[in-house]
C-alpha positions in Angstrom: 26.2 64.7 -32.7 28.8 61.9 -32.2 27.5 61.4 -28.7 23.9 60.9 -30.0 25.2 58.5 -32.7 27.1 56.5 -30.0 24.0 56.2 -27.9 22.0 55.0 -30.9 24.7 52.5 -31.8 24.7 51.2 -28.3 21.0 50.9 -28.3 21.1 49.0 -31.6 23.7 46.6 -30.2 21.6 46.0 -27.1 18.6 45.3 -29.3 20.7 42.9 -31.4 21.9 41.0 -28.4 18.4 40.8 -27.1 17.2 39.5 -30.4 20.0 36.9 -30.5 19.2 35.7 -26.9 15.5 35.5 -27.9 16.4 33.4 -30.9 18.5 31.1 -28.7 15.5 30.6 -26.3 13.1 30.2 -29.2 15.1 27.4 -30.7 15.4 25.7 -27.3 11.7 25.9 -26.8 10.9 24.7 -30.2 13.2 21.8 -29.7 11.9 21.1 -26.2 8.2 21.0 -26.7 8.1 17.5 -28.4 10.3 16.2 -25.6 8.0 17.8 -23.0 5.0 16.2 -24.7 6.7 12.8 -24.5 7.4 13.4 -20.8 3.8 14.5 -20.2 2.5 11.3 -21.8 5.0 9.3 -19.7 3.8 11.2 -16.5 0.2 10.4 -17.4 1.0 6.7 -17.9 2.9 6.6 -14.6 0.1 8.4 -12.8 -2.4 5.8 -14.0 -0.6 3.2 -11.8 -0.1 5.4 -8.8 -2.7 5.0 -6.1 -4.2 8.2 -4.6 -3.0 9.4 -1.2 -4.5 7.3 1.7 -7.6 8.7 3.4 -7.2 10.3 6.8 -10.2 8.6 8.2 -11.0 4.8 8.3 -13.5 2.7 10.3 -12.7 -0.3 12.4 -15.3 -2.7 13.7 -14.1 -4.2 17.0 -16.3 -6.0 19.5 -17.9 -5.4 22.9 -16.7 -2.2 24.5 -15.6 -4.1 27.6 -14.0 -6.8 25.5 -10.4 -7.6 24.5 -10.9 -6.7 20.8 -12.0 -3.1 21.7 -9.2 -2.7 24.3 -6.6 -3.6 21.6 -8.3 -1.4 19.1 -7.9 1.6 21.4 -4.1 1.1 21.3 -4.2 0.9 17.5 -6.2 4.1 17.5 -3.4 5.9 19.4 -0.8 4.7 17.0 -2.8 5.8 14.0 -3.4 9.2 15.6 0.4 9.6 16.0 0.6 9.2 12.2 -2.2 11.6 11.4 -4.9 9.0 10.7 -8.2 9.0 12.5 -9.2 5.4 13.3 -12.9 5.4 14.2 -13.9 2.4 16.4 -17.3 0.9 16.2 -18.2 -1.6 18.9 -20.1 -4.7 17.8 -21.5 -8.0 19.1 -18.7 -10.1 17.6 -17.1 -11.5 14.5 -20.4 -12.1 12.7 -21.5 -8.5 12.8 -18.0 -7.4 11.9 -18.1 -9.5 8.8 -21.4 -8.1 7.8 -20.1 -4.5 8.2 -17.1 -5.3 6.1 -19.1 -6.9 3.3 -21.6 -4.0 3.3 -18.9 -1.3 3.3 -19.7 0.0 6.7 -16.1 -0.7 8.0 -12.6 -0.9 6.5 -11.0 -3.1 9.1 -12.5 -5.6 11.6 -11.5 -8.2 14.1 -12.7 -11.7 13.0 -12.1 -14.9 15.0 -10.5 -17.7 13.1 -13.0 -20.2 11.7 -16.0 -17.9 11.8 -15.9 -17.0 8.1 -15.3 -20.5 6.9 -18.3 -21.8 8.9 -20.6 -18.9 8.1 -23.7 -19.8 6.1 -23.3 -16.7 3.8 -19.7 -17.4 2.9 -20.2 -16.2 -0.7 -20.7 -12.7 0.6 -17.1 -12.5 1.8 -15.7 -12.2 -1.7 -13.5 -9.1 -1.8 -12.3 -9.4 1.8 -8.7 -10.1 2.7 -6.7 -10.4 5.8 -3.6 -8.8 7.3 -2.9 -11.9 9.4 -3.5 -12.9 13.0 -2.8 -10.7 16.0 -3.0 -13.0 19.0 -4.3 -16.3 20.3 -7.8 -16.5 21.8 -7.7 -19.5 24.2 -10.9 -21.4 24.8 -11.4 -22.1 28.5 -13.7 -24.9 29.5 -14.3 -25.0 33.3 -16.2 -27.9 34.8 -17.4 -28.9 38.2 -16.5 -32.2 39.8 -19.1 -34.9 39.6 -19.8 -38.0 41.7 -16.8 -39.3 43.7 -15.0 -36.0 42.9 -14.5 -37.1 39.3 -13.9 -34.2 36.8 -14.9 -34.5 33.1 -11.9 -35.5 31.1 -13.4 -35.0 27.6 -16.3 -33.1 26.1 -18.2 -36.3 25.7 -18.3 -36.4 29.5 -20.6 -33.4 29.4 -23.5 -35.4 28.1 -26.6 -34.7 30.2 -24.8 -31.8 31.8 -25.9 -28.1 32.2 -23.6 -26.0 30.0 -23.3 -22.3 29.7 -21.5 -20.5 26.9 -20.5 -16.8 27.1 -22.1 -15.3 25.1 -24.8 -16.0 22.5 -24.1 -13.4 19.8 -20.3 -13.8 19.8 -18.1 -16.2 18.0 -17.6 -18.1 21.2 -21.0 -19.6 21.1 -20.6 -20.8 17.5 -17.2 -22.3 18.3 -18.5 -24.1 21.4 -21.5 -25.3 19.5 -19.3 -26.8 16.8 -17.0 -28.6 19.3 -19.9 -30.0 21.3 -21.7 -31.1 18.1 -18.5 -32.9 17.0 -18.8 -34.9 20.2 -22.5 -35.6 19.6 -23.6 -33.2 22.3 -26.7 -31.1 21.3 -29.6 -29.5 23.0 -31.2 -33.0 23.0 -28.3 -34.5 25.1 -27.4 -31.5 27.2 -28.8 -28.3 28.5 -26.8 -25.6 26.6 -27.6 -22.1 27.6 -25.9 -18.9 26.4 -25.5 -15.8 28.4 -26.9 -12.7 26.7 -25.1 -9.8 28.3 -21.5 -9.1 29.2 -22.3 -8.6 32.9 -23.7 -12.1 33.0 -20.1 -13.5 32.9 -19.6 -13.3 36.6 -23.1 -14.5 37.3 -22.3 -17.5 35.2 -19.1 -18.0 37.1 -21.1 -17.8 40.3 -23.6 -20.3 39.0 -20.7 -22.7 38.3 -19.3 -22.2 41.8 -22.7 -22.8 43.4 -23.3 -26.0 41.3 -26.2 -24.5 39.4 -24.4 -25.4 36.1 -21.8 -28.0 35.3 -19.6 -26.4 32.7 -18.7 -23.0 31.4 -17.2 -22.1 28.0 -15.4 -18.8 27.7 -12.8 -17.1 25.5 -10.7 -14.7 27.4 -7.1 -13.7 28.2 -5.3 -15.6 30.9 -5.1 -12.4 32.9 -8.8 -11.7 32.8 -10.5 -11.7 36.3 -13.1 -14.3 35.5 -10.3 -16.8 34.4 -8.2 -16.1 37.4 -11.2 -16.5 39.8 -12.3 -19.8 38.2 -8.7 -21.2 38.2 -8.6 -20.7 41.9 -12.1 -21.9 42.7 -12.5 -25.1 44.8 -14.4 -27.9 43.1 -13.8 -26.4 39.6 -11.1 -27.6 37.2 -10.0 -26.4 33.8 -10.6 -29.1 31.3 -7.6 -30.3 29.3 -8.0 -31.1 25.6 -5.7 -34.1 25.5 -6.8 -34.7 21.9 -5.9 -31.2 20.9 -4.0 -32.4 17.8 -7.1 -34.3 16.7 -9.2 -31.2 17.1 -6.7 -29.3 15.0 -7.0 -31.8 12.2 -10.8 -31.5 12.3 -10.8 -27.7 12.8 -7.6 -26.3 11.2 -8.4 -22.8 12.6 -7.9 -24.2 16.1 -4.3 -24.3 17.6 -2.9 -26.3 20.4 -1.6 -24.4 23.4 0.0 -25.8 26.5 -0.3 -24.5 30.0 2.2 -26.1 32.3 1.5 -27.1 35.9 1.7 -24.0 38.1 1.7 -21.8 35.0 -0.8 -19.4 36.5 0.3 -19.4 40.1 3.5 -21.1 41.2 2.8 -20.6 44.9 -0.6 -22.3 44.9 0.2 -24.5 41.9 -2.6 -23.4 39.5 -3.3 -25.3 37.4 -2.4 -28.5 39.4 -1.4 -30.4 36.3 -0.2 -29.8 32.7 -3.2 -28.7 30.6 -3.8 -28.7 26.9 -6.0 -25.9 25.5 -7.5 -25.0 22.1 -7.2 -21.6 20.8 -8.5 -19.7 17.8 -6.7 -16.6 16.4 -7.9 -13.1 16.3 -7.5 -11.9 12.8 -7.6 -8.6 11.1 -9.9 -8.7 8.0 -10.1 -5.8 5.6 -11.8 -4.7 2.4 -9.7 -5.1 -0.7 -9.8 -1.4 -1.4 -8.0 -0.4 1.8 -5.0 1.7 0.8 -1.7 -0.3 0.9 0.0 2.4 3.0 -2.7 2.0 5.6 -2.3 -1.8 5.5 1.4 -1.3 6.3 0.6 1.1 9.1 -1.9 -1.4 10.6 0.7 -4.2 10.4 3.2 -1.9 12.1 0.7 -1.2 14.8 0.1 -5.0 15.2 3.8 -5.6 15.6 4.1 -2.8 18.1 1.2 -4.0 20.2 1.4 -7.8 19.8 5.1 -8.4 18.9 6.3 -9.0 22.4 6.2 -12.2 24.4 3.0 -13.3 26.2 1.6 -16.1 28.2 1.0 -18.3 25.2 3.3 -16.7 22.6 7.0 -16.1 22.0 8.4 -12.7 21.1 8.0 -12.0 17.4 5.4 -14.7 16.9 2.7 -12.2 16.0 1.5 -10.8 13.8 1.5 -13.8 11.5 -0.6 -15.5 8.8 -2.1 -18.2 10.9 -5.6 -18.4 9.5 -6.6 -19.0 5.8 -10.3 -17.9 6.0 -9.3 -15.0 3.8 -6.4 -14.5 1.4 -3.4 -12.5 2.6 -3.0 -9.1 0.9 0.1 -8.4 -1.2 1.1 -5.6 1.3 1.0 -8.1 4.1 3.0 -10.7 2.2 5.8 -8.1 1.7 5.6 -7.0 5.3 6.1 -10.6 6.6 8.9 -11.2 4.1 10.9 -8.0 4.6 9.3 -5.9 7.3 7.7 -2.4 6.9 8.3 -0.5 3.6 11.8 1.0 3.5 10.7 4.6 3.6 8.3 4.1 6.5 11.2 2.7 8.6 13.0 6.1 8.5 10.4 8.7 7.8 7.1 9.9 9.3 4.2 8.1 7.8 2.9 10.9 5.6 6.3 11.9 4.4 7.1 8.3 3.5 3.8 8.0 1.6 4.5 11.2 -0.3 8.0 10.2 -1.1 6.8 6.7 -2.3 4.2 8.2 -4.6 6.8 10.7 -5.9 9.3 7.9 -6.7 6.7 5.9 -8.5 6.1 8.9 -10.7 9.7 10.0 -11.0 11.4 6.7 -12.0 9.5 6.3 -15.3 10.0 10.0 -16.0 13.8 9.7 -15.4 13.9 6.7 -17.6 12.5 8.9 -20.4 14.3 12.1 -19.4 17.9 10.8 -19.4 18.0 9.6 -23.0 16.1 12.8 -24.0 18.7 15.0 -22.4 21.4 13.1 -24.2 19.9 13.6 -27.6 18.4 17.1 -27.1 21.6 19.1 -27.9 22.0 17.1 -31.1 18.4 17.8 -32.1 18.9 21.5 -31.3 22.0 21.7 -33.4 20.4 19.8 -36.2 17.5 22.3 -36.3 19.8 25.3 -36.5 22.1 23.7 -39.1 19.2 22.6 -41.2 18.3 26.2 -41.9 21.8 27.1 -43.0 21.9 23.9 -45.1 18.7 25.0 -46.9 20.4 28.2 -48.0 23.5 26.2 -49.0 21.2 24.1 -51.1 19.9 27.1 -53.0 23.5 28.3 -53.4 24.5 25.0 -54.8 21.7 25.0 -57.3 22.7 28.4 -58.5 26.4 27.3 -58.9 25.3 24.2 -60.9 23.2 26.4 -63.3 26.2 28.7 -63.7 28.5 25.9 -64.6 25.9 24.4 -67.1 25.6 27.8 -68.8 29.3 28.1 -69.1 29.6 24.6 -70.6 26.8 25.2 -73.1 28.1 28.8 -73.9 24.7 30.3 -73.2 25.9 33.1 -70.9 24.6 36.5 -71.8 24.2 39.9 -70.1 20.6 38.8 -69.3 21.6 35.5 -67.7 24.4 37.3 -65.8 21.9 39.7 -64.3 19.6 36.8 -63.5 22.3 35.0 -61.6 23.2 38.1 -59.6 19.6 38.7 -58.7 19.3 35.1 -57.5 22.5 35.4 -55.5 21.2 38.7 -53.9 18.0 36.8 -52.9 20.0 34.0 -51.4 22.1 36.4 -49.5 19.0 38.2 -48.2 17.6 34.9 -47.2 20.8 34.1 -45.3 20.6 37.4 -43.5 16.9 36.8 -42.5 17.5 33.2 -41.3 17.3 33.3 -37.5 20.5 31.8 -36.0 21.3 31.7 -32.3 24.3 33.5 -31.1 26.3 30.3 -30.5 25.9 29.4 -34.2 26.7 32.8 -35.7 30.0 31.3 -37.2 27.8 29.2 -39.6 26.2 32.4 -41.0 29.5 34.1 -41.6 30.9 31.0 -43.2 27.8 31.0 -45.5 28.4 34.6 -46.4 32.0 33.9 -47.3 30.8 31.2 -49.7 28.2 33.5 -51.2 30.9 36.0 -51.9 33.0 33.3 -53.6 30.1 32.5 -55.9 29.6 36.2 -56.5 33.2 36.6 -57.7 32.7 33.6 -60.0 29.7 35.2 -61.6 31.6 38.5 -62.0 34.4 36.6 -63.8 32.1 35.3 -66.5 
């Protein structure tokens, strides 16, 4: 029998402990839900300012498949692939088509030669386009044959009544050459200006210049390109020097002055045979304004990796840079040029850096709210528990005041005595029913002690 009672007592104790633990958790949850609501609202407000994760596929409009733009874009594609991004390359006929694709939403990034956008007739359509800066110089080469008495043209004005070929019609080269010739009063009325129409016509045009079928050839190409190397070494052909390069820069701010020293191409054969001033545009990366900032930083890092070294016309670290103002520079590019790649992208893989960056943007406002909440949460929790005990104390105080008033007025009777006892029993029952967590049990026992003191006072009357 005693063994059964012991088991029952043990079970009741276990149930009592479970009830006390539940009360503790219940109070904690009741205290925590307003704080959780505030945190949830803070999370929602922070999430409103966090951009979604960058897409894994973007489109870049380049240029001719056998051109320099497309060749560099293939290197960007490899860098993007290393970072889990698919960079789709779409060849085009040049900067004009690239701009149209950007404005129509058919591409996210595109090569645009400096000056093309500012001289385009539909310039109003470029609203919403930005730039990441310039990637490299695009030198303009003007090769001319010697004339009578072995005299070479010294200025563009010397090409009046000459046969001029520009490579090629649908590219930005033609537009640039046409603007330069027009500035020197050379038009179709004063010269024979004929563009090539296909990429394979470049060497045919070079052959025509060598054979004397044309008098001058305009081309934009890298110094290492075969056609430039062939023409620099051709007898009877000379690279024209823009001795007024600074004046051209004042008239056309998107053109820059480059200097090729004597023998700069070939020291052994001294090509070119004298110092030569060239004009160059810049190859710029134009983007749509909605391109994700993380992808902008990745493209800028790719530009630095591909173009950051020294070259024939550039110093190490000269590119990428903001050299052309046809489009405004993005905020991400401004930060990149001021302080380099984002801090996390310097030490983490791209996707991990993007994830951590988004998490920090969400976490910082939440921590700002959470720290003061954690500081005041214990006080709020204690206040909630103590307020229940204080409510019972309030009832006990009212009873004691009524008892003292009856004593003073001499209205105590057996009926009022019984009424006081009944009220006190109800207060004690209320104290026993009031849920109190285990860590605040001392408050309940203190309350019971005070109830017993009041009971003794009632019994003395």
